[in-house]
Structures are given as C-alpha cells and as structure tokens.
C-alpha positions as CSV (number, residue, x, y, z in Angstrom):
1,X,63.4,-41.0,-42.8
2,X,61.6,-43.1,-45.4
3,X,58.6,-45.4,-45.0
4,X,61.0,-48.3,-45.2
5,X,62.6,-47.2,-41.9
6,X,59.2,-46.7,-40.3
7,X,58.3,-50.3,-41.2
8,X,61.6,-51.4,-39.7
9,X,61.0,-49.5,-36.4
10,X,57.5,-51.1,-36.1
11,X,59.0,-54.5,-36.7
12,X,61.9,-54.1,-34.2
13,X,59.5,-52.7,-31.6
14,X,57.2,-55.7,-32.2
15,X,59.8,-58.2,-31.3
16,X,61.1,-56.1,-28.3
17,X,57.6,-55.7,-26.9
18,X,56.8,-59.4,-27.6
19,X,59.8,-60.3,-25.4
20,X,58.7,-57.8,-22.7
21,X,55.2,-59.2,-22.8
22,X,56.4,-62.8,-22.5
23,X,58.9,-61.9,-19.7
24,X,56.4,-59.9,-17.6
25,X,53.4,-62.1,-18.6
26,X,51.3,-59.2,-19.8
27,X,48.5,-61.2,-21.4
28,X,46.2,-58.3,-22.1
29,X,48.8,-56.2,-23.9
30,X,48.6,-56.0,-27.7
31,X,52.1,-56.0,-29.1
32,X,51.1,-54.8,-32.6
33,X,49.1,-51.9,-31.0
34,X,52.1,-51.0,-28.8
35,X,54.6,-51.1,-31.7
36,X,52.5,-48.9,-33.9
37,X,51.6,-46.5,-31.1
38,X,55.2,-46.1,-29.9
39,X,56.3,-45.5,-33.5
40,X,53.9,-42.7,-34.3
41,X,54.5,-41.1,-30.9
42,X,58.2,-41.1,-31.6
43,X,57.6,-39.7,-35.1
44,X,55.2,-37.1,-33.7
45,X,57.9,-35.9,-31.2
46,X,60.4,-35.8,-34.1
47,X,57.8,-33.8,-36.2
48,X,57.3,-31.3,-33.3
49,X,61.1,-31.0,-33.0
50,X,61.4,-30.3,-36.8
51,X,63.3,-33.5,-37.5
52,X,60.5,-35.4,-39.3
53,X,58.3,-33.9,-42.0
54,X,56.1,-36.7,-43.3
55,X,52.8,-36.2,-41.4
56,X,51.0,-38.7,-43.7
57,X,52.9,-41.6,-42.1
58,X,52.1,-40.3,-38.6
59,X,48.5,-39.8,-39.5
60,X,48.1,-43.3,-40.9
61,X,49.7,-44.9,-37.8
62,X,47.7,-42.7,-35.4
63,X,44.6,-43.7,-37.3
64,X,45.4,-47.3,-36.7
65,X,45.8,-46.6,-32.9
66,X,42.5,-44.7,-32.9
67,X,40.7,-47.6,-34.4
68,X,42.6,-50.0,-32.0
69,X,41.3,-48.0,-29.1
70,X,37.8,-48.0,-30.6
71,X,37.8,-51.8,-30.9
72,X,39.3,-52.1,-27.4
73,X,36.3,-50.3,-25.9
74,X,33.7,-51.1,-28.5
75,X,31.8,-53.8,-26.5
76,X,31.6,-51.5,-23.4
77,X,30.4,-48.5,-25.4
78,X,27.1,-50.1,-26.6
79,X,25.4,-47.1,-28.2
80,X,28.1,-44.5,-27.8
81,X,30.4,-45.8,-30.6
82,X,30.0,-42.9,-33.0
83,X,30.7,-40.1,-30.5
84,X,33.6,-42.1,-29.1
85,X,35.2,-42.7,-32.5
86,X,34.7,-39.1,-33.6
87,X,36.2,-37.9,-30.3
88,X,39.2,-40.0,-30.8
89,X,39.5,-38.8,-34.3
90,X,39.3,-35.2,-33.1
91,X,42.1,-35.8,-30.6
92,X,44.2,-37.4,-33.3
93,X,43.6,-34.5,-35.6
94,X,44.5,-32.0,-32.9
95,X,47.9,-33.6,-32.4
96,X,49.1,-31.9,-35.5
97,X,48.3,-28.4,-34.3
98,X,45.6,-27.9,-36.9
99,X,43.0,-25.8,-35.2
100,X,40.8,-25.0,-38.2
101,X,37.2,-25.3,-36.9
102,X,38.2,-26.6,-33.5
103,X,35.6,-24.6,-31.6
104,X,32.8,-25.8,-33.9
105,X,34.1,-29.4,-33.6
106,X,34.1,-29.3,-29.8
107,X,30.6,-27.9,-29.8
108,X,29.4,-30.5,-32.3
109,X,31.0,-33.4,-30.3
110,X,29.4,-32.1,-27.0
111,X,26.0,-31.9,-28.7
112,X,26.5,-35.4,-30.2
113,X,27.4,-36.9,-26.8
114,X,24.5,-35.2,-25.2
115,X,22.1,-36.4,-27.9
116,X,23.3,-40.0,-27.5
117,X,23.0,-39.8,-23.7
118,X,19.5,-38.5,-24.0
119,X,18.5,-41.1,-26.5
120,X,20.0,-43.9,-24.4
121,X,18.7,-42.9,-20.9
122,X,15.3,-41.4,-21.8
123,X,14.0,-43.8,-24.4
124,X,10.3,-44.6,-24.5
125,X,8.5,-47.3,-26.4
126,X,8.7,-45.5,-29.7
127,X,12.5,-44.9,-29.3
128,X,13.5,-48.4,-28.2
129,X,13.6,-49.6,-31.9
130,X,15.7,-46.6,-33.0
131,X,18.1,-47.0,-30.1
132,X,18.4,-50.7,-30.8
133,X,19.4,-49.9,-34.4
134,X,22.1,-47.5,-33.1
135,X,23.5,-50.1,-30.8
136,X,23.6,-52.7,-33.4
137,X,24.8,-50.4,-36.2
138,X,27.9,-52.6,-37.0
139,X,26.7,-56.0,-36.1
140,X,24.0,-56.9,-38.6
141,X,25.5,-56.7,-42.1
C-alpha cells in the first residue's frame, strides 16, 4: 500500500467521521484527529499481522496523534508538558515493539515526573521564578 492510498483512507475517513459528527452532534470531536488516528491504528494492526511494512507512515501519523493529544491536554497540564509529551512519545515508540533502552526510559520518565511534581508542589520563593518559566515555556516567543 503506497502513501497515496494512505492519504485516500484519511480523506474518506474524514468525510465519514464528519457525517457521523454532524448526525450525532459530537461538537467536541476532532474529525481530522479521528481520521488520522483510525488510519494509523489500522495500519499498525496490518503491520503486526505482516500485511503492511512501511513503519515510517505509521510513525508519522502516530506522531500527529501524539501531538494532537498533547494539544488537547496542554492547558490542563500547566507545568507538566514535557513529561507528558515524552511519555506519549514513549508509548508511541513502544507500539512498534522496539524495546531498546526501555528500562532506562521508564526510569528516566519516572524521575522526570517526580522532579516536576516536586518543583511544582514544593516551590519556595527562589523557585517560583524558575517554575513560572517552565509553565510558560511555549507561550512567550
């Protein structure tokens, strides 16, 4: 299956999901996100079954979904954007059964989450400025 067909699948799913969204009045549902996600999930199942070999296309589409999830929760995450994004990336990476450095990655993510929780919940006067910079990391360009 070539990239052309993948683009076609996403487009067909877009219009199908758009119809479903309109019919059921699902206002908070992103049709593009759903189309891309369903496509890479289908391709991943085909990959696991041995019927699809192009992991690059799956990885690109999964990356789009990861970033979509990140943006969906970004405002609620405040300071925890980096650990959340890296955790989503870790899960996306592990979908391909590549377990090189998985133990170290899990430990790193746990330490990173712990560090961010500690910084956020136990900040004193000196740390408030640093924590504010972490929270506003992407806002002030």
